[in-house]
N, C-alpha and C positions, 0 to 999 in steps of 0.2 A: 079241714079247719086246723087241726093240729099240725099238719104238714106246712100250711101257710104261715102259722105262728113260728114254727122252727126255722123256716126260710127267712123270716123277718129278723129273728133273733140271731141268725148266723152272721157274723161280721163279714162285710164285703171288702175285698182288697182294693185299695186305691191304686192309681198308676204308679206313684212312688213306691208303694209296697211291691207291686208286680215287678218293677224295674229292679228293686232291691233283691227280690228273690232270684231274678234272672242273673244279676251280678254275683249273688251268692253261689248259685249253681255253677257259674263259670269258674269262680274261685275254687270251688270244691273239685271241679273237673281238672283244673290246673294242678291242684295239690295231689290229686289221684295220679295224674301223669308223672309228677315229680317222684312220687313214691314208687311207682312202677319202674321208673328209670333207675332208682337206687337198687331195686331188687335185681334188675337185669345187669347192672354194672357188677354187682356181687357175683351173679351167676356167670357172667363173662370171665371174671377173674378165676372163679372156681374151675371153669372149663379149661382155661389156659393152664392151671395147675395140673389138672388131670392129664391133659395132652402132653405136658412136658415131663412130669414125674411118674405118673401112673402108666400111661401108654408108652412113655419113653420115646416120643417122636420129636424130632428125627433121631434115628439110631446113631450112636457114636461111631465114627469111622475108624477108630483104632482102640487098642486096649488102654492107652494112656488117657485118651479123652474120656473113655468109659469110667476109668478110675476117678478122674477129677469130677465127672458128673455125679458119681455115686457119693463122693465125699460132700458135694455141695447140695445133695438132696436134703430138704428140710420138711418138717411137718407143715400142713396147711395153716395151722394156728399161728405159725411164725410170720405169716403174711398179713395177719389181721391188722397189725400196726401200720401196714402199708395200704391195705384196701380201704380202711375207714377214712384216712385223709384223702385218698383218691376220690372216694364217693362224695365227700364234702366239697372238695375242690371242683369237681365236675358239676355238682349241684349249683354252686356259686357261679361258675362260668356259664352254665345254661341259663340261669336266671338273669344275669347281667346282659346276656346276648338276646334276651327277649323270647326265649324258647317257650316259656310258660305264660306269656301274655295272651289273654283271650282275644284282644283287639290291639292293633290290627292283625288280621289273620295271616299267619306265615304260610307260604307255599311249601309243598312237600320237599322240593329241592333246596329251599332255603333252610328248612329244618335239618336236612341231612348234611348240608354244608356246615351249619353250626355244630352239629354232633361231631363231624370229622375233625374240624379245626380245634374244637375244645378238647377232644380226646387226645389228639396228637400233642397238644400243649401240655395236658395233664400228665401223660405218660413220659414225655421228655423231661419235665420237671422232676418226676418221680425217679427216673433213672439217674439223673444228676445227683439228687439228694442221697439215694440209696448207695450208689457206688463211691460217693465221697465218704460215706459213713462206714460201709463194709464192702470193700472192693471185690472180694472173692467169695462172698457168702451166698449170693443168689445167682441163679441162672439168668443170663441176659435175655434168652429167648422167651422166657415166660412173660416178660413185659411186652414184647412184640406180639405174642399170641393174645395177651390180654387186650391190647389196643385194638387188634383186628376183631376179636370176639365182641367187644363192647360196641364198636361201630356197627357191626353186622346185626347184633341183637336189637339195638336201639332203632336202627334204620328200618329193620324188618317189622318191628312193632308199630312204627309210625305208618309204614306203607299199609299194613293190615287195618289199622285204625282209620286211616284216610279213606280206604276203599269202603269200609263199612259206613263211615260218616257220609261219604258221597252218595252211596246207595240210599241211605235214609233221607237225605235232603232231596235227592231226585224223586223220591216217592212222597214228598211233602211232609216228612216226619222231622220234628225238631227244628224247623226253620225259624228264623228270626223275623218278626213282623216289622216291616219297614214302610214308613210314610215319606213320600218325596214332596218337597216344597219347590214348585217350579213347573211350568208347563210349556216353556219355549224349547228351542233346539237342544239346549243343554239338559233340561229336565227330561226331554224325550229320549235322549241318548242313555241317561241313567236308567230310566224305566225299561227301555228296550233291553239293556244289558241284564237287568234283574230278571225280566220275564223270559228271556231266551236262554238263561243258564240257571235252572233250578238247583243244579248241583252245587252252586255257590253257597246255598243255605239261607237265602233271603226270600221272604214271602211279601210281595208288594200288595199292601192293603189299599192303596190309592194315592192320589196326589192332590195338592192344593194349589190353586192359582186363581187370579181374579176373573178369569174367563176360561170356560172349558176348551179343551183342544178340539179344534174343528177337524173334520175328516179331510185328510190330505195324503199325498203320496208317502210322506215320511211317517205318518201315524198309521203304521201297518197293523197295530193292535189297538183294542179299545181298553182304556184304563179308567178306573173308577174315580170320578171327580167328587171330592169330599167337601168342596167349598172354596172360599177365597183365602188369602193369606191371613186375614183377621180371624179366621176360624181355626187357627192352629191348636189352641188349647182344647177346644171342643172335639176336634177331629182325633187328637191323640187319645183323649179319654174314651171316645166311642169306639175307635178302631183297636184300642189296646196296643198301639204301636210300641215297640221296644226300642226303635231307633228312628231318627229323623235325618234325612239327607237334604240339606239345603242347597238346591241347584238353581239359584236365581240368576237371571242375566245381569250384566254389569250395571244397567240402568236402574235395577231394583236393589242394589247393594246397600242403599241407605236404610233399608228396612231390616237388614241382618241383625243389628244389635237387639232390637225388640224381639225378634224371633228366637235368638239365642237365649235371651233372658227367660222366655217362656219355657224353653227346653230345660234350662237349669232349674227353674221353679218346679217343674214336674218331675225332675230327676231322670229325664230321658236322655240316652246317649244321642249325640248328633255329630254329623260329619258335614264339612263345608266343601263344596265343589267350586274351585276358582274358575271364573269364566274367562279362560284364555282361548276359548273356542273361536272367537272372531279374530284372534291374533295369529292363528294358524300355527301355534306350537303348544306342545303339551307340558314341557318343562322349561324352566328359566334359570338363568344365572343371576345371582343377586349381587349388586354393587352398591356402594354408598357414596353419597355426595353431601358432605357436611352433616353426616348423621341421618340423612334421608335415604331410605332404601330405594334402589332403582332396579327394575326388572328388565333384563335383556333376553331376547330369544336365544335358546340354546343352539349352538352351532352344530351343523351336520358333522358326525364323527367319521363317516366313511370317506376320508380324504387322505392323501399322502401315504404315510407308512401303513396306516390302518387299511387303506384300500389295497395296497400291495400284498399285505398279509392275507386279507380275505381272498384275493385272486389266487394266491399260492395254495390256500386250503381248498378252494373250489377245484382247481386243476388236479390236485393230488387225489381228492375224493372221487372225481370222475374217472381218472385213470385206474385207480385201485379197484373200483367196482365194475370196470368195463367188462370183464369176462362174464359176470353174472347178468348185467343189464343188457348186453348184446344178445345173449341167449333168450332172455325173457322177451326182448323186443321182437326177435324173429318169430317166436311162438304167437305173440299178440298179432303181428302182421298177418300171419297165416289165418288166424281166427277171424280177423276182420274181412279178409278176402273171401272166405267161405261163407260168411254171414250175409254179405251184401256186395253188389258190384261196385267197382270204383277203386281208387288208390287207397292204400292202407294209411298213407300219410296225408295230413292236412296242413297246408301252409297258409298263414294269415299274417297280414301286416299289423304290427303292433308298435306302440310308442315306448321307446327306451329312455335311458338316462339323458337328461337335457332336452327331451322332446324329439330325439333322433328316431327315425323309423327303421325297423328291421323286420326280417321275415322270421316269424315264430313258428316252430314245427310242433305238431301234436299228432297223435293217432286220430284218425277219423272216427267220430262217434255218431255222425248224422248221415242222412241220405245225401247223395251227391248234390242235389239242388236245394240244400238247406238255406243258403243265403237268399235265394230268390223267394223262398216261402216265408222269410222272416217278417216281411211287411204284413202278411195276412194274420200274424199272431201278435202283433205289437200291442193290441188291446188287452191281451192276457198276461202282460208283463207283471211279475210278482215282486220285482225288486224296485227300490226307490233310487233316485238319482239317475245318472245317464246310462247305467248298465241294464242289460236285458237278461232276465232269469225267469224260467218257467218250470215248475215241478214236473208236470206231465207233458213235456214237449213232444208232439207227435213226430218230429223230425229225427228223434234219437233212435238208433238201431238197437237190437237186442244186446249185442256184445258191447255197444256203445254205452248202454245204461250201466253195465257192470264196470266198464273202464272209468266212467265218470265217478261212480260211487267210491271206487278204490283209488282214484286219482292216477291210475296207470296210463291214462291218455296223455299225460304230460311227460312221459318218459323221454320222448325225442327231444325235449327241451334241454337235455344234457349236452346235445350238440351245440345249442345256442350258448351254453355255459363255456364250452371249449373255445368258441369263437369270440368270447368276451362280450357278448351282447346281453347276457343274463348272468345271474348268480344262483347258487343253489338255494339260498335263503334271501328273501327280499319281497318287496311289494308285488302284487299281481300285475303282469304286463297289460296295459290298457289299450283298447282300440282307439284309432284316431277319431272315430265318431263320438266316443265317450269323452275324450280329452277336449273336444270342441265345445262341450257343455260344462266343462269344469268352471267352478268359481275360482277366484284368484288364489285363495288359500289352499285349494285342492292341489295346485301345481307344485307345491313343496314336495309332494311325494315323488315327483319326477327328478329330484336332485340326486337320487341313488339308482343303481341298476335294479331292474325288476328281477324277481326270483321265481324259482319253481314252486316254492312254498314259503309261507310267512306267518305272521301272527294271526292274520285273518283265518287261515286254514286251521291253525292250532286252537283258536278260541271259539269259532262259530261258523266259519265258512259262509255259505249263502244265507244263513239266518240273520246275519248282521245287516244293519242299514249301511248305505253307502258312506255317509259321513262318519260313522263309527269305524268303518274299514280304513278310511283316510287318516283318521286320528291315530289308529294303531300303526299305520305305515310311517307317519311322521314321528311317532314315539320311537319306533325302531331306528329310523335314520339318525335321530338325535342322541340315542343312547346305545349305539351298536357296540358289541364286544364279541370276541370269539365265544365266550361263555354264553352269551345271549343266543347266538346261532345254535349252539349245542342244545340249549334248553328248548328252543323252538322246535328243533328236530325231534327231540324226545316227546314233545307235546303233540306234534303232528302225527306221529305213528298211531297212538290210540284213537285220535280223531278220524284218521283215514280208515282204520280197521272198523270203527263203529259207523262210518259213513255219515257222521253228524253234519247236517247242513249241506250235503253234497247233492246236487241235481242238475 
């Protein structure tokens, strides 16, 4: 009786209160990160001072330099008027660059880029100011050491924090509760992305749409249907959602203002997903006509000079790594021949840039009569769209299973790269039978050369739906840069090591 009275007397938190607490906790986390950064900046400068003046590294190369260095040696306290402005300058620079914003979430590489650029700018300004004021009073090396130390400390701290955060999210700890509004192709893609990547920190509580998603090839998972679009307020209150993602098809966009007002009334964060899905591009260029904004599809960037640059990088990378890859390929070929009869290499016709056919080379991972047995297994296909994927494919050999999980079966495709038929980074080369079932917007992925690895392998591999893979390929083609290729390569390595989505 007393317990029930106490429970009734205890005030219950409303959704706005819960959202307010979530935002408060994010602000506290951002403030904590900023304070830690200040501590590490100070520590970095202190380490630079120790390295230059206490450890006296590097050692002077003659007596004259040693005498000058000894005369220029100052107490650490003399650097405080320099360290404090540097800390404030970097804090301001990090804040304006969005390093401490809770949303949108910055990727680890983006954070490290901001840290590097901001630190270089801060140290450069500091050097100019100090040596205009006192040209021969301080050692120049200490500023270089300080810059390197600060970048290393701040980056290492974020790598550690990101690893812990990813582990917690992957185990369902501290995830943000998300409600998706929309149940068509666009809503399915959003829900599939959330469900297949728990490490992103989102917990899908369900979705709203006027009719439940019916069982189909694209609905590979069962999502919780919480009602129609008119039930948004009730669904948010009952599910305690902290964020709403509005992923409505273009014919439902007339209802967006009312849905946004409900989110604002409840104080819930919301994101809008523009339905460019049917237009076959992920990003647009904005033009104006008499003050009216016009959207045009973003052009493919892999043309002209960009294409020549990418080709030069591909050839250089293949030739530089050839001694290692040739030795590894020889060992794999021997292992394949010892494991099962037949050739170590497998040649298959694939569709390249512009729909041109070429012979794609891979290490054989299946029994010799695999293609003939494919028809018997078509009913067990676990992939949507025109592609065929099966987790426990009986045609895969023992060594083949390892090669697929590690993606080493694709090593011979470096020969296709040298021939100019493929690139190191790019969309997956498709089979002619798959391309025959492409929708019109799918064919945009054929405007660039296929690659040995791409965004699909980096983000989810076989766990992604086919339409989601195509959207990633189109995004890559429209936004290519050398930096993007490098990022994809850095993302593919842990994905391959972990074997995520590979079968």
